[in-house]
ROKEKE-801889 format. One record per residue: residue number from 0; chain; x, z negated, y negated of N, C-alpha, C in turn. Coordinates in steps of 0.1 Angstrom, whole numbers. Last residue first. Example, Ala and Ser with C-alpha at 12.3 -4.5 7.8 and 13.67 -1.06 7.14 Angstrom:
+-----+-------+-------+-------+-------+-------+-------+-------+-------+-------+-------+
!  nr ! kette !   nc1 !   nc3 !   nc2 !  cac1 !  cac3 !  cac2 !   cc1 !   cc3 !   cc2 !
+-----+-------+-------+-------+-------+-------+-------+-------+-------+-------+-------+
!   1 !     A !   128 !   -71 !    22 !   137 !   -71 !    11 !   129 !   -79 !     0 !
!   0 !     A !   132 !   -78 !    57 !   123 !   -78 !    45 !   132 !   -78 !    33 !
+-----+-------+-------+-------+-------+-------+-------+-------+-------+-------+-------+
This chain:
+-----+-------+-------+-------+-------+-------+-------+-------+-------+-------+-------+
!  nr ! kette !   nc1 !   nc3 !   nc2 !  cac1 !  cac3 !  cac2 !   cc1 !   cc3 !   cc2 !
+-----+-------+-------+-------+-------+-------+-------+-------+-------+-------+-------+
!  96 !     A !   498 !  -131 !   285 !   484 !  -131 !   281 !   478 !  -144 !   284 !
!  95 !     A !   522 !  -137 !   297 !   522 !  -135 !   282 !   507 !  -136 !   277 !
!  94 !     A !   516 !  -138 !   324 !   520 !  -150 !   317 !   519 !  -149 !   302 !
!  93 !     A !   511 !  -111 !   328 !   500 !  -121 !   330 !   503 !  -134 !   323 !
!  92 !     A !   536 !  -100 !   324 !   525 !   -96 !   315 !   514 !  -106 !   316 !
!  91 !     A !   550 !  -112 !   345 !   554 !  -115 !   332 !   543 !  -111 !   322 !
!  90 !     A !   537 !  -100 !   367 !   537 !  -115 !   366 !   540 !  -119 !   351 !
!  89 !     A !   544 !   -74 !   363 !   530 !   -77 !   363 !   529 !   -92 !   361 !
!  88 !     A !   572 !   -76 !   367 !   566 !   -71 !   354 !   552 !   -75 !   352 !
!  87 !     A !   574 !   -84 !   394 !   579 !   -92 !   383 !   573 !   -89 !   369 !
!  86 !     A !   558 !   -84 !   422 !   559 !   -75 !   410 !   562 !   -83 !   398 !
!  85 !     A !   575 !   -93 !   451 !   567 !   -98 !   439 !   569 !   -88 !   428 !
!  84 !     A !   573 !   -75 !   481 !   580 !   -79 !   469 !   571 !   -83 !   458 !
!  83 !     A !   579 !   -62 !   511 !   570 !   -72 !   504 !   578 !   -77 !   492 !
!  82 !     A !   582 !   -36 !   532 !   587 !   -41 !   519 !   576 !   -50 !   513 !
!  81 !     A !   575 !   -22 !   554 !   577 !   -36 !   556 !   582 !   -43 !   543 !
!  80 !     A !   573 !     5 !   547 !   561 !    -2 !   551 !   563 !   -17 !   552 !
!  79 !     A !   600 !    10 !   542 !   590 !    12 !   531 !   578 !     4 !   535 !
!  78 !     A !   612 !     7 !   567 !   616 !    -2 !   555 !   606 !    -1 !   544 !
!  77 !     A !   599 !    27 !   581 !   597 !    13 !   585 !   601 !     4 !   573 !
!  76 !     A !   609 !    50 !   567 !   594 !    47 !   567 !   592 !    32 !   571 !
!  75 !     A !   636 !    48 !   572 !   631 !    48 !   558 !   616 !    44 !   558 !
!  74 !     A !   637 !    51 !   599 !   642 !    38 !   593 !   636 !    37 !   579 !
!  73 !     A !   627 !    77 !   601 !   619 !    66 !   607 !   624 !    53 !   601 !
!  72 !     A !   647 !    92 !   588 !   633 !    92 !   583 !   625 !    80 !   589 !
!  71 !     A !   669 !    86 !   605 !   669 !    82 !   591 !   655 !    82 !   585 !
!  70 !     A !   660 !    99 !   628 !   662 !    84 !   628 !   662 !    79 !   614 !
!  69 !     A !   660 !   125 !   619 !   647 !   119 !   623 !   648 !   104 !   623 !
!  68 !     A !   687 !   129 !   615 !   678 !   130 !   604 !   665 !   123 !   607 !
!  67 !     A !   696 !   126 !   642 !   701 !   117 !   631 !   692 !   117 !   619 !
!  66 !     A !   683 !   148 !   654 !   680 !   134 !   658 !   684 !   124 !   648 !
!  65 !     A !   697 !   169 !   642 !   683 !   167 !   639 !   678 !   153 !   643 !
!  64 !     A !   722 !   164 !   652 !   720 !   163 !   638 !   706 !   162 !   635 !
!  63 !     A !   717 !   168 !   680 !   722 !   155 !   675 !   719 !   153 !   660 !
!  62 !     A !   712 !   195 !   679 !   701 !   185 !   683 !   705 !   171 !   679 !
!  61 !     A !   737 !   204 !   673 !   726 !   207 !   664 !   714 !   197 !   667 !
!  60 !     A !   750 !   197 !   696 !   754 !   190 !   684 !   743 !   193 !   673 !
!  59 !     A !   737 !   214 !   715 !   737 !   200 !   717 !   740 !   192 !   704 !
!  58 !     A !   743 !   239 !   706 !   729 !   235 !   705 !   728 !   220 !   707 !
!  57 !     A !   770 !   246 !   684 !   766 !   240 !   697 !   751 !   235 !   696 !
!  56 !     A !   782 !   253 !   661 !   773 !   262 !   667 !   770 !   259 !   682 !
!  55 !     A !   795 !   237 !   644 !   802 !   240 !   657 !   794 !   250 !   665 !
!  54 !     A !   780 !   232 !   622 !   789 !   243 !   621 !   796 !   246 !   634 !
!  53 !     A !   767 !   207 !   627 !   760 !   220 !   628 !   769 !   232 !   629 !
!  52 !     A !   787 !   188 !   622 !   781 !   189 !   635 !   774 !   202 !   637 !
!  51 !     A !   793 !   193 !   595 !   804 !   194 !   605 !   798 !   195 !   619 !
!  50 !     A !   768 !   187 !   584 !   773 !   200 !   583 !   784 !   202 !   594 !
!  49 !     A !   768 !   159 !   588 !   758 !   167 !   595 !   762 !   182 !   595 !
!  48 !     A !   788 !   152 !   570 !   789 !   148 !   584 !   780 !   157 !   592 !
!  47 !     A !   779 !   161 !   545 !   792 !   166 !   551 !   793 !   163 !   566 !
!  46 !     A !   755 !   147 !   543 !   755 !   162 !   543 !   768 !   167 !   549 !
!  45 !     A !   765 !   121 !   541 !   756 !   125 !   552 !   756 !   140 !   554 !
!  44 !     A !   778 !   123 !   516 !   785 !   119 !   528 !   777 !   123 !   541 !
!  43 !     A !   757 !   131 !   500 !   768 !   139 !   501 !   776 !   136 !   514 !
!  42 !     A !   739 !   109 !   503 !   735 !   122 !   506 !   747 !   132 !   508 !
!  41 !     A !   754 !    88 !   492 !   751 !    88 !   507 !   746 !   101 !   511 !
!  40 !     A !   756 !    98 !   465 !   768 !    94 !   473 !   765 !    95 !   488 !
!  39 !     A !   729 !   102 !   458 !   739 !   113 !   458 !   751 !   110 !   466 !
!  38 !     A !   719 !    76 !   460 !   713 !    87 !   468 !   723 !    99 !   469 !
!  37 !     A !   734 !    62 !   441 !   736 !    59 !   455 !   730 !    70 !   464 !
!  36 !     A !   724 !    75 !   418 !   738 !    76 !   421 !   740 !    73 !   436 !
!  35 !     A !   696 !    69 !   419 !   701 !    83 !   421 !   715 !    84 !   424 !
!  34 !     A !   698 !    41 !   416 !   691 !    47 !   428 !   696 !    61 !   430 !
!  33 !     A !   710 !    39 !   391 !   717 !    34 !   403 !   711 !    40 !   415 !
!  32 !     A !   690 !    51 !   375 !   704 !    57 !   376 !   711 !    52 !   388 !
!  31 !     A !   669 !    34 !   377 !   668 !    47 !   382 !   681 !    54 !   384 !
!  30 !     A !   680 !    12 !   364 !   675 !    11 !   378 !   675 !    24 !   384 !
!  29 !     A !   685 !    22 !   338 !   696 !    17 !   346 !   692 !    16 !   361 !
!  28 !     A !   659 !    29 !   330 !   670 !    39 !   331 !   681 !    35 !   340 !
!  27 !     A !   646 !     5 !   330 !   642 !    15 !   339 !   652 !    26 !   341 !
!  26 !     A !   666 !   -26 !   327 !   659 !   -14 !   322 !   656 !    -3 !   332 !
!  25 !     A !   659 !   -56 !   343 !   668 !   -45 !   341 !   660 !   -33 !   336 !
!  24 !     A !   637 !   -72 !   348 !   645 !   -75 !   336 !   655 !   -64 !   333 !
!  23 !     A !   625 !   -58 !   372 !   619 !   -58 !   358 !   629 !   -62 !   347 !
!  22 !     A !   627 !   -46 !   397 !   640 !   -50 !   390 !   636 !   -52 !   375 !
!  21 !     A !   602 !   -39 !   405 !   609 !   -51 !   412 !   621 !   -55 !   405 !
!  20 !     A !   598 !   -17 !   389 !   589 !   -29 !   388 !   596 !   -41 !   394 !
!  19 !     A !   616 !     1 !   398 !   617 !    -4 !   384 !   609 !   -16 !   382 !
!  18 !     A !   605 !     5 !   424 !   619 !     0 !   422 !   621 !    -6 !   408 !
!  17 !     A !   581 !    17 !   417 !   581 !     4 !   424 !   595 !    -2 !   423 !
!  16 !     A !   590 !    41 !   405 !   582 !    31 !   397 !   582 !    17 !   404 !
!  15 !     A !   602 !    52 !   427 !   610 !    49 !   416 !   603 !    39 !   407 !
!  14 !     A !   579 !    56 !   444 !   590 !    47 !   448 !   599 !    43 !   436 !
!  13 !     A !   565 !    74 !   429 !   559 !    61 !   432 !   570 !    51 !   436 !
!  12 !     A !   582 !    97 !   428 !   579 !    90 !   416 !   573 !    76 !   418 !
!  11 !     A !   584 !   101 !   458 !   595 !    98 !   449 !   592 !    92 !   436 !
!  10 !     A !   561 !   109 !   471 !   564 !    95 !   471 !   576 !    92 !   462 !
!   9 !     A !   560 !   137 !   470 !   550 !   130 !   462 !   554 !   115 !   461 !
!   8 !     A !   581 !   143 !   490 !   582 !   146 !   476 !   572 !   138 !   467 !
!   7 !     A !   570 !   135 !   515 !   582 !   128 !   509 !   582 !   130 !   494 !
!   6 !     A !   548 !   150 !   524 !   548 !   135 !   525 !   559 !   128 !   517 !
!   5 !     A !   550 !   177 !   517 !   537 !   171 !   517 !   538 !   155 !   516 !
!   4 !     A !   577 !   184 !   520 !   570 !   187 !   508 !   557 !   179 !   506 !
!   3 !     A !   582 !   175 !   546 !   589 !   169 !   535 !   582 !   171 !   522 !
!   2 !     A !   565 !   193 !   560 !   563 !   178 !   561 !   570 !   171 !   550 !
!   1 !     A !   578 !   217 !   555 !   564 !   215 !   550 !   561 !   200 !   550 !
!   0 !     A !   602 !   214 !   567 !   602 !   215 !   553 !   588 !   212 !   547 !
+-----+-------+-------+-------+-------+-------+-------+-------+-------+-------+-------+
């Protein structure tokens, strides 16, 4: 939980701003709404699946649940580090000036 608070929570506003920047012609509210809607859908499905694993009170299944969470974090970090995108709003502002 400490690692989540230190590393993940501060990234949320920066990632939302980056997402809005890359979807420039679309409004910020629409872009943010889609991101939160998908996060709630996948979070709910993932939460139910991991809860089913943990409620069996088996140490092996609890370890599998923790492994799944760690794999999700690693995939998220790799996708974030390998994202290369043109900043459309910045480009549009430079063209205007």
